[in-house]
Steps between C-alpha positions, in 0.01 A plus 500: 500500500570661835268793561575774748555873519702738712407852599695792642495615863192620681381847575157608618302769329299724731202311636146626502220393728220690329223262401252557221232235473291460190294226348674177405579471130721294272681776319814345358594189308787362709486604866748224591776644282413857596512423872839330466634800309348739756663311787833505318475870414402594856799319646765559234387775265486249212247259353590133469797501260403428141205296624735199494349353816133537415494313164681205656257498790194508273651219292542299820135564587377396155700177517315377807157670498334691219297707750778585746609825335143629482458398865808700603385801298162484673666459840713812460200685360322396818784658699417829329125454540543431871682833531238702314209357703690536828464130568201272515141614475451389863722789600711309754807456282677812379855607425724466811219362719731231644770743612318591822424139602730268693317211334707549185879490457698821470823547309813713522422681179238774492552754224166596346564576133276564200564262211629694201349508151181302558205635299207680663318422725793302640766768456524579872481139624702474823712205610631490857802270463674564165784250555265232629278552196780501243670193649192294415616515139750240622217246498441569131874461441487166682225387262741541211731247667209254510420552133868480405528165678177375344634581154854369562641158415462403867131587497253438783353165602210639703157484343418784261210609721735539796746716307217716367358552849842593641544765232145627558545525876848655485368765263219548749752548782680769302178695463343428840806593702535821299139585584558438870823698535367773276156549654502365858146374439328192640459367147872540438591319821261212427619463141868512599461216750263279303699495178819369659285246687363384165840483331654289777198265497530451123867400537422269792221320316699487177779314680257248651346420161823313432370221725245415231132407514564164668611676818163673539679824581248734336214373718702531822389814689799486735774443245376689195292780652676532839170471684460360849460125541126521571431652157290298257643383168150540355501878544842608380583865426613609152857416405770764481486482121126570506538787746778662295275488195207648690708790631635567151143509368389716794736780401379478141126455546391671823522860624761591759249562778408128493854365524543514875194287570614244242854480639383474861279208398785290359564171680879483499752433780748769601839515332697410813315170542538421130871585497535271801326216315724539195814503715380195693433318171852580380662393827311169490685409180844540656465438876351243736160576653654587837750738339221660295303577814803650673584716198143629460485591868828688468380692193151577629598818684685644199186461287272632777310170505218497754515216759175349371638500144822333616295234677289447186807453282667249731194309623278501189686611187818293545314166545277583201804582285672176601186298425456658156864429414454135598189469282692649207788255550746770609747419777570770759766621531612450139721195447726658240787681672554716192139613495499565875807720465356696209162552663672592829707765323203639310287523811785650700545779246125563483463504877794740534342743254165485682660549842694800371172637361314455830780686674376818327146472626511804726352320800775235495723672755217584739428836669859623472456508122350847542842636586590709197877485545501121526289464187718746311802277565310177430356628174835611364665177607218298346526690172873423481447134584222429251721435199761272665240312702270449201794378295580250776137388533480459122815286489374292791160431342647449153181591315683757288853379438782603268393696194135453594535714814349839407576824678128515568536197731747692717317833523149580378526854366225758532477881487704656779643166616850623602368748755187305599714203600699725733199678648210254520501162670171401341630575151761231565222263609325550167814430299617203704155342530464528122822302462385263775173424322689419180735268688205342681334432165819345360546289813141376466569432132800280577317318779215438254757361255647275771155369591431414136833316481443311826149396394644365176753294693231362731275406208793333325571287806134398521499393136822307554359314800183424306699348215696281742181376667345429160811310387488264801124459516 
């Protein structure tokens, strides 16, 4: 069943910046649901309609992880606790602390508003970017596409642990990014960045597991963990699956003033490097090695890939990927023209969605992006182009075709979406990156399926040669 909701246009209720801080307490049974309703009411004057979205989301959670719903409830409760205690006990992280520092990114939207209808002592909780908070609900909507695909006839080929970790980390992104854009705290900024790092790493490693144990991929620090070539295979960091589970447990089992230290201690590569590795892996299936290198160089600026990361991908990761494929009996590029065409199309659609998403990172256009008139035109144009472009990207990738293509794959609805799309660039980033992560997962899933098929062919040939040798011996 396709699960999505639509909400009416946005209006802002009068914001309040008064702050009342009291002792942290767990005062209500479902802070997750109440926060979603409060966000919706603040932006639209209505709660989530008929709760149709929330039951489907909780069902999705229960299908993959029995503790995920309680983790999300605890996370949103931590949002409220962080407000009432004015940040961490160390006193260096309080509401809006990052606004005065050039160290942290700043966004077009700044409209301090009190969330409506939260219970005391959270009833005057202030968020600074209402659209950029509400648009994070798009990540929860994207999760429903993952669960719908998992439950469909097509299904998912990736390992169950990978799918679970993707759902865990995408739910984490929805919360963490809301905390950042709502509070402008150091904790929020750290959580926002680390969760998307974790999600991209889970997808990357899930794809590589298709090579199988014989390839030795899981013990390869360069290929699997994206560590530099001088790293030791005897001291490997936790996998993305393990990290996603730890973060999910962190929300549930530890107080909010300990989260920042935990998140800062995670050993996980940045999302741009990981996206680059996934794209390089995809290109290796359809292009020659020389063409792969040229394509990655051309794309590196669009994904803000640091020169040292580009060098790592071309000089260390690409040879490691080629070697693992050879050990698994997989020919690069793929021999089957039909499979090359399909994988090319899927990757092209996924890459297009991701590039369109990165366009709405507000630092993409450089210093001139501060020009209000230019951004007003760009935002309205982008809002108009989202539907036709997403329809084109969807047809190109082919993950959701014919009757299976849900409206939720074209636009991820959230409270206030019609106006937020026209006014906030970063709201479009949230929506498009949510779609991009789903497509990236489905691309990894099909590559995993191709690897399994190619390994079967290679093993069949080996058995055939063995029988011939035995017959003539």
